[in-house]
N, CA, C, O and CB atoms as a CASP TS submission, in Angstrom:
PFRMAT TS
TARGET T0000
AUTHOR 0000-0000-0000
METHOD Language model
MODEL 1
PARENT N/A
ATOM      1  N   MET     1      24.380 133.628  73.301  1.00  0.00           N
ATOM      2  CA  MET     1      23.171 132.844  73.365  1.00  0.00           C
ATOM      3  C   MET     1      22.628 132.674  71.957  1.00  0.00           C
ATOM      4  O   MET     1      22.580 133.638  71.192  1.00  0.00           O
ATOM      5  CB  MET     1      22.128 133.503  74.292  1.00  0.00           C
ATOM      6  N   ALA     2      22.227 131.488  71.612  1.00  0.00           N
ATOM      7  CA  ALA     2      21.779 131.183  70.259  1.00  0.00           C
ATOM      8  C   ALA     2      20.417 131.794  69.945  1.00  0.00           C
ATOM      9  O   ALA     2      20.168 132.185  68.805  1.00  0.00           O
ATOM     10  CB  ALA     2      21.723 129.687  70.062  1.00  0.00           C
ATOM     11  N   GLN     3      19.546 131.882  70.922  1.00  0.00           N
ATOM     12  CA  GLN     3      18.222 132.438  70.664  1.00  0.00           C
ATOM     13  C   GLN     3      18.054 133.764  71.389  1.00  0.00           C
ATOM     14  O   GLN     3      18.720 134.021  72.393  1.00  0.00           O
ATOM     15  CB  GLN     3      17.126 131.453  71.092  1.00  0.00           C
ATOM     16  N   SER     4      17.168 134.597  70.881  1.00  0.00           N
ATOM     17  CA  SER     4      16.944 135.882  71.528  1.00  0.00           C
ATOM     18  C   SER     4      16.004 135.695  72.712  1.00  0.00           C
ATOM     19  O   SER     4      15.307 134.686  72.819  1.00  0.00           O
ATOM     20  CB  SER     4      16.367 136.915  70.527  1.00  0.00           C
ATOM     21  N   PHE     5      16.000 136.679  73.592  1.00  0.00           N
ATOM     22  CA  PHE     5      15.109 136.600  74.749  1.00  0.00           C
ATOM     23  C   PHE     5      13.644 136.633  74.324  1.00  0.00           C
ATOM     24  O   PHE     5      12.785 136.078  75.009  1.00  0.00           O
ATOM     25  CB  PHE     5      15.398 137.746  75.720  1.00  0.00           C
ATOM     26  N   ALA     6      13.356 137.283  73.193  1.00  0.00           N
ATOM     27  CA  ALA     6      11.971 137.393  72.728  1.00  0.00           C
ATOM     28  C   ALA     6      11.380 136.035  72.359  1.00  0.00           C
ATOM     29  O   ALA     6      10.177 135.824  72.512  1.00  0.00           O
ATOM     30  CB  ALA     6      11.896 138.327  71.529  1.00  0.00           C
ATOM     31  N   THR     7      12.211 135.116  71.878  1.00  0.00           N
ATOM     32  CA  THR     7      11.707 133.802  71.476  1.00  0.00           C
ATOM     33  C   THR     7      12.042 132.707  72.484  1.00  0.00           C
ATOM     34  O   THR     7      11.687 131.547  72.276  1.00  0.00           O
ATOM     35  CB  THR     7      12.268 133.429  70.124  1.00  0.00           C
ATOM     36  N   ALA     8      12.716 133.059  73.563  1.00  0.00           N
ATOM     37  CA  ALA     8      13.122 132.062  74.556  1.00  0.00           C
ATOM     38  C   ALA     8      11.917 131.589  75.365  1.00  0.00           C
ATOM     39  O   ALA     8      10.970 132.344  75.584  1.00  0.00           O
ATOM     40  CB  ALA     8      14.200 132.639  75.495  1.00  0.00           C
ATOM     41  N   ARG     9      11.962 130.354  75.799  1.00  0.00           N
ATOM     42  CA  ARG     9      10.938 129.780  76.669  1.00  0.00           C
ATOM     43  C   ARG     9      11.486 129.825  78.085  1.00  0.00           C
ATOM     44  O   ARG     9      12.448 129.128  78.406  1.00  0.00           O
ATOM     45  CB  ARG     9      10.556 128.307  76.240  1.00  0.00           C
ATOM     46  N   PHE    10      10.887 130.630  78.916  1.00  0.00           N
ATOM     47  CA  PHE    10      11.325 130.770  80.294  1.00  0.00           C
ATOM     48  C   PHE    10      10.476 129.906  81.218  1.00  0.00           C
ATOM     49  O   PHE    10       9.307 129.635  80.942  1.00  0.00           O
ATOM     50  CB  PHE    10      11.264 132.235  80.728  1.00  0.00           C
ATOM     51  N   LEU    11      11.083 129.481  82.315  1.00  0.00           N
ATOM     52  CA  LEU    11      10.391 128.701  83.339  1.00  0.00           C
ATOM     53  C   LEU    11      10.093 129.589  84.538  1.00  0.00           C
ATOM     54  O   LEU    11      10.864 130.497  84.848  1.00  0.00           O
ATOM     55  CB  LEU    11      11.234 127.472  83.767  1.00  0.00           C
ATOM     56  N   THR    12       8.988 129.333  85.205  1.00  0.00           N
ATOM     57  CA  THR    12       8.690 130.034  86.448  1.00  0.00           C
ATOM     58  C   THR    12       9.497 129.402  87.581  1.00  0.00           C
ATOM     59  O   THR    12      10.057 128.316  87.430  1.00  0.00           O
ATOM     60  CB  THR    12       7.165 129.992  86.761  1.00  0.00           C
ATOM     61  N   VAL    13       9.547 130.087  88.702  1.00  0.00           N
ATOM     62  CA  VAL    13      10.240 129.553  89.874  1.00  0.00           C
ATOM     63  C   VAL    13       9.595 128.233  90.298  1.00  0.00           C
ATOM     64  O   VAL    13      10.298 127.292  90.666  1.00  0.00           O
ATOM     65  CB  VAL    13      10.212 130.575  91.044  1.00  0.00           C
ATOM     66  N   GLN    14       8.279 128.158  90.250  1.00  0.00           N
ATOM     67  CA  GLN    14       7.596 126.922  90.645  1.00  0.00           C
ATOM     68  C   GLN    14       7.918 125.778  89.691  1.00  0.00           C
ATOM     69  O   GLN    14       8.077 124.639  90.130  1.00  0.00           O
ATOM     70  CB  GLN    14       6.083 127.144  90.698  1.00  0.00           C
ATOM     71  N   GLU    15       8.018 126.062  88.394  1.00  0.00           N
ATOM     72  CA  GLU    15       8.374 125.019  87.430  1.00  0.00           C
ATOM     73  C   GLU    15       9.787 124.501  87.678  1.00  0.00           C
ATOM     74  O   GLU    15      10.039 123.300  87.585  1.00  0.00           O
ATOM     75  CB  GLU    15       8.255 125.553  85.996  1.00  0.00           C
ATOM     76  N   VAL    16      10.709 125.415  87.996  1.00  0.00           N
ATOM     77  CA  VAL    16      12.081 125.007  88.312  1.00  0.00           C
ATOM     78  C   VAL    16      12.082 124.164  89.587  1.00  0.00           C
ATOM     79  O   VAL    16      12.755 123.135  89.653  1.00  0.00           O
ATOM     80  CB  VAL    16      13.008 126.249  88.476  1.00  0.00           C
ATOM     81  N   ALA    17      11.337 124.596  90.587  1.00  0.00           N
ATOM     82  CA  ALA    17      11.255 123.843  91.843  1.00  0.00           C
ATOM     83  C   ALA    17      10.709 122.437  91.599  1.00  0.00           C
ATOM     84  O   ALA    17      11.210 121.469  92.170  1.00  0.00           O
ATOM     85  CB  ALA    17      10.367 124.587  92.860  1.00  0.00           C
ATOM     86  N   ASP    18       9.700 122.326  90.764  1.00  0.00           N
ATOM     87  CA  ASP    18       9.139 121.008  90.448  1.00  0.00           C
ATOM     88  C   ASP    18      10.159 120.134  89.721  1.00  0.00           C
ATOM     89  O   ASP    18      10.258 118.937  89.990  1.00  0.00           O
ATOM     90  CB  ASP    18       7.872 121.156  89.594  1.00  0.00           C
ATOM     91  N   MET    19      10.915 120.731  88.801  1.00  0.00           N
ATOM     92  CA  MET    19      11.936 119.979  88.065  1.00  0.00           C
ATOM     93  C   MET    19      13.004 119.431  89.000  1.00  0.00           C
ATOM     94  O   MET    19      13.427 118.282  88.872  1.00  0.00           O
ATOM     95  CB  MET    19      12.583 120.863  87.000  1.00  0.00           C
ATOM     96  N   LEU    20      13.436 120.271  89.946  1.00  0.00           N
ATOM     97  CA  LEU    20      14.518 119.899  90.856  1.00  0.00           C
ATOM     98  C   LEU    20      14.020 119.165  92.099  1.00  0.00           C
ATOM     99  O   LEU    20      14.818 118.670  92.895  1.00  0.00           O
ATOM    100  CB  LEU    20      15.282 121.131  91.272  1.00  0.00           C
ATOM    101  N   ARG    21      12.706 119.098  92.261  1.00  0.00           N
ATOM    102  CA  ARG    21      12.087 118.483  93.439  1.00  0.00           C
ATOM    103  C   ARG    21      12.557 119.135  94.734  1.00  0.00           C
ATOM    104  O   ARG    21      12.931 118.470  95.700  1.00  0.00           O
ATOM    105  CB  ARG    21      12.392 116.992  93.476  1.00  0.00           C
ATOM    106  N   VAL    22      12.522 120.469  94.708  1.00  0.00           N
ATOM    107  CA  VAL    22      12.839 121.272  95.886  1.00  0.00           C
ATOM    108  C   VAL    22      11.714 122.289  96.061  1.00  0.00           C
ATOM    109  O   VAL    22      10.813 122.373  95.227  1.00  0.00           O
ATOM    110  CB  VAL    22      14.243 121.983  95.746  1.00  0.00           C
ATOM    111  N   SER    23      11.768 123.052  97.138  1.00  0.00           N
ATOM    112  CA  SER    23      10.751 124.081  97.353  1.00  0.00           C
ATOM    113  C   SER    23      11.055 125.314  96.507  1.00  0.00           C
ATOM    114  O   SER    23      12.184 125.508  96.054  1.00  0.00           O
ATOM    115  CB  SER    23      10.671 124.462  98.846  1.00  0.00           C
ATOM    116  N   SER    24      10.047 126.133  96.303  1.00  0.00           N
ATOM    117  CA  SER    24      10.264 127.375  95.560  1.00  0.00           C
ATOM    118  C   SER    24      11.208 128.296  96.333  1.00  0.00           C
ATOM    119  O   SER    24      11.950 129.065  95.724  1.00  0.00           O
ATOM    120  CB  SER    24       8.919 128.089  95.287  1.00  0.00           C
ATOM    121  N   MET    25      11.188 128.228  97.664  1.00  0.00           N
ATOM    122  CA  MET    25      12.099 129.048  98.467  1.00  0.00           C
ATOM    123  C   MET    25      13.553 128.673  98.187  1.00  0.00           C
ATOM    124  O   MET    25      14.419 129.548  98.169  1.00  0.00           O
ATOM    125  CB  MET    25      11.788 128.888  99.968  1.00  0.00           C
ATOM    126  N   THR    26      13.832 127.405  97.971  1.00  0.00           N
ATOM    127  CA  THR    26      15.186 126.973  97.622  1.00  0.00           C
ATOM    128  C   THR    26      15.608 127.584  96.295  1.00  0.00           C
ATOM    129  O   THR    26      16.752 128.017  96.150  1.00  0.00           O
ATOM    130  CB  THR    26      15.268 125.436  97.553  1.00  0.00           C
ATOM    131  N   VAL    27      14.706 127.626  95.330  1.00  0.00           N
ATOM    132  CA  VAL    27      15.020 128.234  94.031  1.00  0.00           C
ATOM    133  C   VAL    27      15.288 129.723  94.212  1.00  0.00           C
ATOM    134  O   VAL    27      16.231 130.254  93.626  1.00  0.00           O
ATOM    135  CB  VAL    27      13.863 128.010  93.018  1.00  0.00           C
ATOM    136  N   TYR    28      14.471 130.404  95.017  1.00  0.00           N
ATOM    137  CA  TYR    28      14.713 131.827  95.287  1.00  0.00           C
ATOM    138  C   TYR    28      16.083 132.033  95.929  1.00  0.00           C
ATOM    139  O   TYR    28      16.777 132.998  95.608  1.00  0.00           O
ATOM    140  CB  TYR    28      13.610 132.399  96.201  1.00  0.00           C
ATOM    141  N   ARG    29      16.477 131.135  96.834  1.00  0.00           N
ATOM    142  CA  ARG    29      17.794 131.243  97.463  1.00  0.00           C
ATOM    143  C   ARG    29      18.913 131.069  96.445  1.00  0.00           C
ATOM    144  O   ARG    29      19.913 131.785  96.495  1.00  0.00           O
ATOM    145  CB  ARG    29      17.938 130.205  98.575  1.00  0.00           C
ATOM    146  N   LEU    30      18.753 130.119  95.517  1.00  0.00           N
ATOM    147  CA  LEU    30      19.756 129.911  94.466  1.00  0.00           C
ATOM    148  C   LEU    30      19.886 131.149  93.588  1.00  0.00           C
ATOM    149  O   LEU    30      20.991 131.534  93.204  1.00  0.00           O
ATOM    150  CB  LEU    30      19.391 128.689  93.604  1.00  0.00           C
ATOM    151  N   ILE    31      18.758 131.768  93.274  1.00  0.00           N
ATOM    152  CA  ILE    31      18.774 132.989  92.460  1.00  0.00           C
ATOM    153  C   ILE    31      19.464 134.112  93.225  1.00  0.00           C
ATOM    154  O   ILE    31      20.329 134.797  92.680  1.00  0.00           O
ATOM    155  CB  ILE    31      17.334 133.410  92.065  1.00  0.00           C
ATOM    156  N   LYS    32      19.086 134.301  94.483  1.00  0.00           N
ATOM    157  CA  LYS    32      19.666 135.384  95.290  1.00  0.00           C
ATOM    158  C   LYS    32      21.169 135.203  95.484  1.00  0.00           C
ATOM    159  O   LYS    32      21.916 136.181  95.505  1.00  0.00           O
ATOM    160  CB  LYS    32      18.976 135.455  96.653  1.00  0.00           C
ATOM    161  N   ALA    33      21.611 133.954  95.624  1.00  0.00           N
ATOM    162  CA  ALA    33      23.036 133.670  95.817  1.00  0.00           C
ATOM    163  C   ALA    33      23.834 133.809  94.524  1.00  0.00           C
ATOM    164  O   ALA    33      25.065 133.824  94.550  1.00  0.00           O
ATOM    165  CB  ALA    33      23.216 132.270  96.378  1.00  0.00           C
ATOM    166  N   GLY    34      23.134 133.912  93.395  1.00  0.00           N
ATOM    167  CA  GLY    34      23.826 134.020  92.115  1.00  0.00           C
ATOM    168  C   GLY    34      24.179 132.679  91.502  1.00  0.00           C
ATOM    169  O   GLY    34      24.872 132.626  90.486  1.00  0.00           O
ATOM    170  N   ASP    35      23.714 131.600  92.104  1.00  0.00           N
ATOM    171  CA  ASP    35      24.002 130.260  91.583  1.00  0.00           C
ATOM    172  C   ASP    35      23.135 129.908  90.379  1.00  0.00           C
ATOM    173  O   ASP    35      23.527 129.094  89.542  1.00  0.00           O
ATOM    174  CB  ASP    35      23.800 129.224  92.675  1.00  0.00           C
ATOM    175  N   LEU    36      21.963 130.518  90.293  1.00  0.00           N
ATOM    176  CA  LEU    36      21.028 130.249  89.202  1.00  0.00           C
ATOM    177  C   LEU    36      20.627 131.581  88.571  1.00  0.00           C
ATOM    178  O   LEU    36      19.909 132.364  89.191  1.00  0.00           O
ATOM    179  CB  LEU    36      19.767 129.465  89.713  1.00  0.00           C
ATOM    180  N   PRO    37      21.083 131.847  87.341  1.00  0.00           N
ATOM    181  CA  PRO    37      20.730 133.111  86.683  1.00  0.00           C
ATOM    182  C   PRO    37      19.224 133.189  86.434  1.00  0.00           C
ATOM    183  O   PRO    37      18.587 132.189  86.103  1.00  0.00           O
ATOM    184  CB  PRO    37      21.499 133.261  85.352  1.00  0.00           C
ATOM    185  N   ALA    38      18.670 134.379  86.594  1.00  0.00           N
ATOM    186  CA  ALA    38      17.240 134.577  86.374  1.00  0.00           C
ATOM    187  C   ALA    38      16.993 135.988  85.860  1.00  0.00           C
ATOM    188  O   ALA    38      17.812 136.890  86.035  1.00  0.00           O
ATOM    189  CB  ALA    38      16.440 134.323  87.676  1.00  0.00           C
ATOM    190  N   VAL    39      15.853 136.151  85.229  1.00  0.00           N
ATOM    191  CA  VAL    39      15.421 137.453  84.729  1.00  0.00           C
ATOM    192  C   VAL    39      14.214 137.872  85.550  1.00  0.00           C
ATOM    193  O   VAL    39      13.279 137.095  85.746  1.00  0.00           O
ATOM    194  CB  VAL    39      15.082 137.408  83.191  1.00  0.00           C
ATOM    195  N   ARG    40      14.244 139.109  86.027  1.00  0.00           N
ATOM    196  CA  ARG    40      13.097 139.608  86.785  1.00  0.00           C
ATOM    197  C   ARG    40      12.081 140.175  85.803  1.00  0.00           C
ATOM    198  O   ARG    40      12.402 141.029  84.977  1.00  0.00           O
ATOM    199  CB  ARG    40      13.530 140.690  87.829  1.00  0.00           C
ATOM    200  N   VAL    41      10.851 139.684  85.909  1.00  0.00           N
ATOM    201  CA  VAL    41       9.746 140.179  85.095  1.00  0.00           C
ATOM    202  C   VAL    41       8.685 140.679  86.068  1.00  0.00           C
ATOM    203  O   VAL    41       7.976 139.888  86.690  1.00  0.00           O
ATOM    204  CB  VAL    41       9.175 139.062  84.124  1.00  0.00           C
ATOM    205  N   GLY    42       8.584 141.988  86.190  1.00  0.00           N
ATOM    206  CA  GLY    42       7.681 142.545  87.200  1.00  0.00           C
ATOM    207  C   GLY    42       8.174 142.176  88.579  1.00  0.00           C
ATOM    208  O   GLY    42       9.301 142.502  88.954  1.00  0.00           O
ATOM    209  N   ARG    43       7.328 141.495  89.338  1.00  0.00           N
ATOM    210  CA  ARG    43       7.708 141.080  90.691  1.00  0.00           C
ATOM    211  C   ARG    43       8.121 139.622  90.762  1.00  0.00           C
ATOM    212  O   ARG    43       8.373 139.108  91.852  1.00  0.00           O
ATOM    213  CB  ARG    43       6.567 141.322  91.642  1.00  0.00           C
ATOM    214  N   SER    44       8.197 138.944  89.624  1.00  0.00           N
ATOM    215  CA  SER    44       8.557 137.526  89.626  1.00  0.00           C
ATOM    216  C   SER    44       9.842 137.289  88.840  1.00  0.00           C
ATOM    217  O   SER    44      10.331 138.175  88.139  1.00  0.00           O
ATOM    218  CB  SER    44       7.418 136.682  89.039  1.00  0.00           C
ATOM    219  N   PHE    45      10.371 136.092  88.969  1.00  0.00           N
ATOM    220  CA  PHE    45      11.581 135.701  88.260  1.00  0.00           C
ATOM    221  C   PHE    45      11.243 134.658  87.211  1.00  0.00           C
ATOM    222  O   PHE    45      10.295 133.886  87.362  1.00  0.00           O
ATOM    223  CB  PHE    45      12.644 135.163  89.237  1.00  0.00           C
ATOM    224  N   ARG    46      12.038 134.646  86.137  1.00  0.00           N
ATOM    225  CA  ARG    46      11.942 133.620  85.104  1.00  0.00           C
ATOM    226  C   ARG    46      13.343 133.084  84.852  1.00  0.00           C
ATOM    227  O   ARG    46      14.323 133.826  84.921  1.00  0.00           O
ATOM    228  CB  ARG    46      11.302 134.184  83.785  1.00  0.00           C
ATOM    229  N   VAL    47      13.432 131.784  84.558  1.00  0.00           N
ATOM    230  CA  VAL    47      14.715 131.104  84.404  1.00  0.00           C
ATOM    231  C   VAL    47      14.721 130.354  83.079  1.00  0.00           C
ATOM    232  O   VAL    47      13.729 129.722  82.714  1.00  0.00           O
ATOM    233  CB  VAL    47      14.984 130.133  85.591  1.00  0.00           C
ATOM    234  N   LEU    48      15.835 130.425  82.363  1.00  0.00           N
ATOM    235  CA  LEU    48      15.978 129.666  81.126  1.00  0.00           C
ATOM    236  C   LEU    48      16.266 128.200  81.450  1.00  0.00           C
ATOM    237  O   LEU    48      17.033 127.917  82.370  1.00  0.00           O
ATOM    238  CB  LEU    48      17.103 130.262  80.243  1.00  0.00           C
ATOM    239  N   PRO    49      15.669 127.272  80.716  1.00  0.00           N
ATOM    240  CA  PRO    49      15.956 125.847  80.946  1.00  0.00           C
ATOM    241  C   PRO    49      17.448 125.523  80.831  1.00  0.00           C
ATOM    242  O   PRO    49      17.953 124.674  81.565  1.00  0.00           O
ATOM    243  CB  PRO    49      15.173 124.993  79.954  1.00  0.00           C
ATOM    244  N   ALA    50      18.152 126.188  79.922  1.00  0.00           N
ATOM    245  CA  ALA    50      19.592 125.951  79.764  1.00  0.00           C
ATOM    246  C   ALA    50      20.353 126.336  81.028  1.00  0.00           C
ATOM    247  O   ALA    50      21.363 125.712  81.356  1.00  0.00           O
ATOM    248  CB  ALA    50      20.138 126.738  78.562  1.00  0.00           C
ATOM    249  N   ASP    51      19.879 127.361  81.742  1.00  0.00           N
ATOM    250  CA  ASP    51      20.535 127.763  82.986  1.00  0.00           C
ATOM    251  C   ASP    51      20.300 126.735  84.091  1.00  0.00           C
ATOM    252  O   ASP    51      21.168 126.523  84.938  1.00  0.00           O
ATOM    253  CB  ASP    51      20.030 129.140  83.432  1.00  0.00           C
ATOM    254  N   VAL    52      19.136 126.100  84.085  1.00  0.00           N
ATOM    255  CA  VAL    52      18.881 125.015  85.047  1.00  0.00           C
ATOM    256  C   VAL    52      19.823 123.850  84.749  1.00  0.00           C
ATOM    257  O   VAL    52      20.412 123.275  85.663  1.00  0.00           O
ATOM    258  CB  VAL    52      17.384 124.545  84.986  1.00  0.00           C
ATOM    259  N   ASP    53      19.963 123.502  83.467  1.00  0.00           N
ATOM    260  CA  ASP    53      20.873 122.421  83.072  1.00  0.00           C
ATOM    261  C   ASP    53      22.310 122.738  83.471  1.00  0.00           C
ATOM    262  O   ASP    53      23.024 121.868  83.968  1.00  0.00           O
ATOM    263  CB  ASP    53      20.791 122.177  81.559  1.00  0.00           C
ATOM    264  N   ALA    54      22.738 123.984  83.253  1.00  0.00           N
ATOM    265  CA  ALA    54      24.103 124.387  83.604  1.00  0.00           C
ATOM    266  C   ALA    54      24.319 124.309  85.114  1.00  0.00           C
ATOM    267  O   ALA    54      25.383 123.888  85.567  1.00  0.00           O
ATOM    268  CB  ALA    54      24.392 125.816  83.099  1.00  0.00           C
ATOM    269  N   TYR    55      23.319 124.710  85.891  1.00  0.00           N
ATOM    270  CA  TYR    55      23.427 124.619  87.342  1.00  0.00           C
ATOM    271  C   TYR    55      23.581 123.163  87.780  1.00  0.00           C
ATOM    272  O   TYR    55      24.436 122.840  88.604  1.00  0.00           O
ATOM    273  CB  TYR    55      22.197 125.252  88.012  1.00  0.00           C
ATOM    274  N   LEU    56      22.746 122.293  87.221  1.00  0.00           N
ATOM    275  CA  LEU    56      22.830 120.873  87.578  1.00  0.00           C
ATOM    276  C   LEU    56      24.172 120.280  87.176  1.00  0.00           C
ATOM    277  O   LEU    56      24.744 119.489  87.926  1.00  0.00           O
ATOM    278  CB  LEU    56      21.696 120.089  86.917  1.00  0.00           C
ATOM    279  N   ALA    57      24.679 120.644  86.015  1.00  0.00           N
ATOM    280  CA  ALA    57      25.979 120.138  85.561  1.00  0.00           C
ATOM    281  C   ALA    57      27.095 120.601  86.490  1.00  0.00           C
ATOM    282  O   ALA    57      28.045 119.858  86.737  1.00  0.00           O
ATOM    283  CB  ALA    57      26.266 120.599  84.121  1.00  0.00           C
ATOM    284  N   SER    58      26.986 121.823  87.007  1.00  0.00           N
ATOM    285  CA  SER    58      28.029 122.337  87.900  1.00  0.00           C
ATOM    286  C   SER    58      27.989 121.659  89.269  1.00  0.00           C
ATOM    287  O   SER    58      28.992 121.637  89.982  1.00  0.00           O
ATOM    288  CB  SER    58      27.880 123.849  88.068  1.00  0.00           C
ATOM    289  N   ARG    59      26.843 121.111  89.632  1.00  0.00           N
ATOM    290  CA  ARG    59      26.674 120.451  90.931  1.00  0.00           C
ATOM    291  C   ARG    59      26.812 118.939  90.860  1.00  0.00           C
ATOM    292  O   ARG    59      26.775 118.264  91.888  1.00  0.00           O
ATOM    293  CB  ARG    59      25.331 120.796  91.505  1.00  0.00           C
ATOM    294  N   TYR    60      26.970 118.405  89.662  1.00  0.00           N
ATOM    295  CA  TYR    60      27.024 116.956  89.473  1.00  0.00           C
ATOM    296  C   TYR    60      28.310 116.392  90.061  1.00  0.00           C
ATOM    297  O   TYR    60      29.393 116.924  89.821  1.00  0.00           O
ATOM    298  CB  TYR    60      26.918 116.597  87.980  1.00  0.00           C
ATOM    299  N   THR    61      28.188 115.316  90.828  1.00  0.00           N
ATOM    300  CA  THR    61      29.362 114.639  91.381  1.00  0.00           C
ATOM    301  C   THR    61      29.238 113.144  91.130  1.00  0.00           C
ATOM    302  O   THR    61      28.136 112.596  91.082  1.00  0.00           O
ATOM    303  CB  THR    61      29.516 114.930  92.903  1.00  0.00           C
ATOM    304  N   GLN    62      30.368 112.505  90.972  1.00  0.00           N
ATOM    305  CA  GLN    62      30.396 111.058  90.785  1.00  0.00           C
ATOM    306  C   GLN    62      30.268 110.382  92.145  1.00  0.00           C
ATOM    307  O   GLN    62      30.934 110.774  93.103  1.00  0.00           O
ATOM    308  CB  GLN    62      31.703 110.609  90.062  1.00  0.00           C
ATOM    309  N   ALA    63      29.431 109.389  92.225  1.00  0.00           N
ATOM    310  CA  ALA    63      29.284 108.634  93.465  1.00  0.00           C
ATOM    311  C   ALA    63      30.421 107.621  93.580  1.00  0.00           C
ATOM    312  O   ALA    63      30.864 107.045  92.587  1.00  0.00           O
ATOM    313  CB  ALA    63      27.906 107.922  93.519  1.00  0.00           C
ATOM    314  N   GLY    64      30.871 107.422  94.788  1.00  0.00           N
ATOM    315  CA  GLY    64      31.735 106.330  94.966  1.00  0.00           C
ATOM    316  C   GLY    64      33.107 106.469  95.328  1.00  0.00           C
ATOM    317  O   GLY    64      33.813 105.470  95.468  1.00  0.00           O
TER
END
């Protein structure tokens, strides 16, 4: 990873849900399934924007 965790900008589960236009429960399911890497901070999760991009790239399909 190019940047350290101390300087990284993490997203909340709700921010990820808003980006993907899904519910926060869907994001929690992706984290639990191991499809979306996350860091636990206390009782909540935080996700790196690069991990959201990687998840979307892995799910991208060509139409047609």
